[in-house]
N, C-alpha and C positions, 0 to 999 in steps of 0.2 A: 641538526643532532643528530646520534643516529639513535635509537631508543631497544635501550638493552632487557629492556621486557623478559624477552624472549627466549633472556638465558639464564637455562634451569641448572648449573653447575659449574663453579670454578673454573676457570679457562686450564688455571695452573696444576690442582689436584682434584679434581672432581666430586671436592665435597660438593652436596647440595642445601649444607647450610652456609646459605649466601645472601646477603641483605643487598636490596636496590636504594638507588640514591634518586630520587627521579630530578627531584636540585642541581646536581652536576654529572647526569647520565656517566651514573658509577657503581660498577658493582663492588663493594666488599665480601669477602670471604672474612667466616669469622673463624675458622679453624685455620686460614696458615694467612691470615693479613697480607692478604693479595687486596688490591685496588684495581682494578678494571675500569676503566675508561676506553674506548673503541676507539684507534685513529682515524681522525677524519683525511677522505681526499684533496691531496693539494694540487692545485691548481700548476703546472709547473709551463715553465718557457720553455717554450720549444729550441730546439742545441742550434747555434749561428756555427754559421762555417767558420772554419777557422783562415786568419787569412794567410796569400802567397808568401813566402816571406823573399823580404829584398835580394834582387840578385846581389854577388858580392863581386867584385872587379874582379879581375882574374888573377890569379898568380905569378908570377914569375919560377920559369921553370928552375933550378940552380942545376950548372954545368959542373961534372967529376972531370 
């Protein structure tokens, strides 16, 4: 969890009238009602290389 105790004002309206919820690691703004919870980093898998498309059979050209 990220620690939100360093935040001193609402990230949305900049009001200093906020409450820190230690149990949920959230900030609740008493003025605008925002419930702020910092994002936790997500570990992503590296992108996989695309497979080469299968070779198509040669098409016959139409004669005019």
